[in-house]
N, CA and C of each residue as an Amber inpcrd file, in Angstrom:
protein
   141
 138.3690000   4.8020000 112.0510000 138.7950000   5.1900000 110.7050000
 140.2050000   4.6450000 110.4640000 140.4030000   4.0860000 109.3040000
 141.7100000   3.5380000 108.9650000 142.6870000   4.6700000 108.6490000
 143.9690000   4.4600000 108.9630000 144.9700000   5.5070000 108.6970000
 145.0230000   5.9070000 107.2250000 144.9380000   4.9490000 106.3210000
 145.0150000   5.2680000 104.8900000 143.8350000   6.1120000 104.4420000
 142.6630000   5.8580000 104.9860000 141.4840000   6.6430000 104.6260000
 141.6650000   8.0830000 105.0870000 142.2340000   8.2820000 106.2570000
 142.4720000   9.6230000 106.7850000 143.4910000  10.3730000 105.9230000
 144.5550000   9.6890000 105.5660000 145.5770000  10.3060000 104.7160000
 144.9860000  10.6660000 103.3640000 144.2270000   9.7600000 102.7980000
 143.6100000   9.9960000 101.5000000 142.6720000  11.1980000 101.5400000
 141.8690000  11.2990000 102.5960000 140.9360000  12.4190000 102.7410000
 141.6910000  13.7350000 102.8580000 142.7520000  13.7500000 103.6620000
 143.5320000  14.9770000 103.8400000 144.2210000  15.3950000 102.5440000
 144.7450000  14.4340000 101.7960000 145.3730000  14.7560000 100.5130000
 144.3600000  15.3330000  99.5380000 143.1610000  14.7720000  99.5210000
 142.1130000  15.2920000  98.6410000 141.7440000  16.7220000  99.0250000
 141.6230000  16.9800000 100.3180000 141.3020000  18.3300000 100.7980000
 142.4040000  19.3160000 100.4050000 143.6610000  18.8980000 100.5590000
 144.7850000  19.7610000 100.2070000 144.7870000  20.0510000  98.7080000
 144.5820000  19.0200000  97.8950000 144.5580000  19.1820000  96.4420000
 143.4390000  20.1350000  96.0320000 142.2630000  19.9820000  96.6060000
 141.1430000  20.8680000  96.2890000 141.4710000  22.3170000  96.6480000
 142.1080000  22.5130000  97.7930000 142.4600000  23.8690000  98.2250000
 143.4690000  24.5000000  97.2670000 144.4410000  23.7310000  96.8110000
 145.4550000  24.2460000  95.8820000 144.8090000  24.6080000  94.5500000
 143.8760000  23.7860000  94.0840000 143.1940000  24.0600000  92.8190000
 142.4160000  25.3640000  92.8720000 141.8500000  25.6780000  94.0110000
 141.0280000  26.8860000  94.1520000 141.8630000  28.1580000  94.1980000
 143.1580000  28.0490000  94.4770000 144.0010000  29.2360000  94.6210000
 144.1580000  30.0100000  93.3180000 144.1840000  29.3210000  92.2050000
 144.3810000  30.0080000  90.9380000 145.8470000  30.2780000  90.6690000
 146.1100000  30.8600000  89.5130000 147.4800000  31.1350000  89.0960000
 147.7810000  32.6170000  89.3400000 148.8730000  32.9320000  90.0380000
 149.2280000  34.3300000  90.2870000 149.4700000  35.0890000  88.9780000
 149.1030000  36.3600000  88.9610000 149.2750000  37.1940000  87.7670000
 150.7250000  37.2230000  87.3000000 151.6510000  37.2910000  88.2210000
 153.0780000  37.3490000  87.8680000 153.4930000  36.0980000  87.0910000
 152.9840000  34.9490000  87.5120000 153.3140000  33.7040000  86.8280000
 152.7220000  33.6970000  85.4200000 151.5120000  34.1960000  85.2680000
 150.8830000  34.2700000  83.9500000 151.6800000  35.1850000  83.0180000
 152.1620000  36.3050000  83.5630000 152.9910000  37.2230000  82.7740000
 154.2680000  36.5370000  82.3010000 154.8980000  35.7760000  83.1920000
 156.1190000  35.0700000  82.8150000 155.8470000  34.0310000  81.7300000
 154.7210000  33.3320000  81.8190000 154.3660000  32.3530000  80.7950000
 154.1480000  33.0290000  79.4440000 153.5050000  34.1860000  79.4460000
 153.2860000  34.9230000  78.2050000 154.6100000  35.3810000  77.5950000
 155.5260000  35.8490000  78.4310000 156.8340000  36.2840000  77.9390000
 157.6180000  35.1110000  77.3630000 157.5340000  33.9570000  78.0130000
 158.2120000  32.7650000  77.5160000 157.6360000  32.3440000  76.1670000
 156.3230000  32.3570000  76.0450000 155.6810000  32.0010000  74.7800000
 156.1260000  32.9420000  73.6550000 156.1820000  34.2350000  73.9510000
 156.6080000  35.2200000  72.9570000 158.0720000  34.9960000  72.5560000
 158.9160000  34.7010000  73.5330000 160.3310000  34.4470000  73.2370000
 160.4820000  33.2020000  72.3710000 159.6860000  32.1800000  72.6310000
 159.7490000  30.9610000  71.8140000 159.3000000  31.2410000  70.3810000
 158.2590000  32.0490000  70.2100000 157.7960000  32.4130000  68.8690000
 158.8870000  33.1730000  68.1270000 159.5320000  34.1140000  68.8100000
 160.6050000  34.9040000  68.1870000 161.7840000  34.0140000  67.8030000
 162.1210000  33.0580000  68.6550000 163.2380000  32.1530000  68.3650000
 162.9310000  31.2990000  67.1450000 161.7060000  30.8450000  67.0170000
 161.3160000  30.0300000  65.8610000 161.3750000  30.8380000  64.5750000
 160.9300000  32.0850000  64.6310000 160.9350000  32.9070000  63.4190000
 162.3590000  33.2430000  62.9850000 163.2740000  33.3760000  63.9240000
 164.6720000  33.6520000  63.6000000 165.3010000  32.4200000  62.9440000
 164.9690000  31.2330000  63.4170000 165.5070000  29.9980000  62.8470000
 165.0100000  29.7770000  61.4230000 163.8160000  30.2160000  61.0990000
 163.2230000  30.0150000  59.7760000 163.8420000  30.9350000  58.7250000
 164.4450000  32.0260000  59.1470000 164.9920000  33.0030000  58.1950000
 166.2660000  32.5290000  57.5820000
C-alpha cells in the first residue's frame, strides 16, 4: 500500500467519525443566542 493511500484512508475515516459526532447542545444554544443578538442589533439600527 502506498503511503499516500494510507494517509488518505485515515483522513477519510477521521472525517467520517467527526461528522457522526453531531453538534453539542451547548454550541447550538450559543448559536441561537448569537442569532438573536444579531436580530436585536439590526432592529436597533433601523430605528
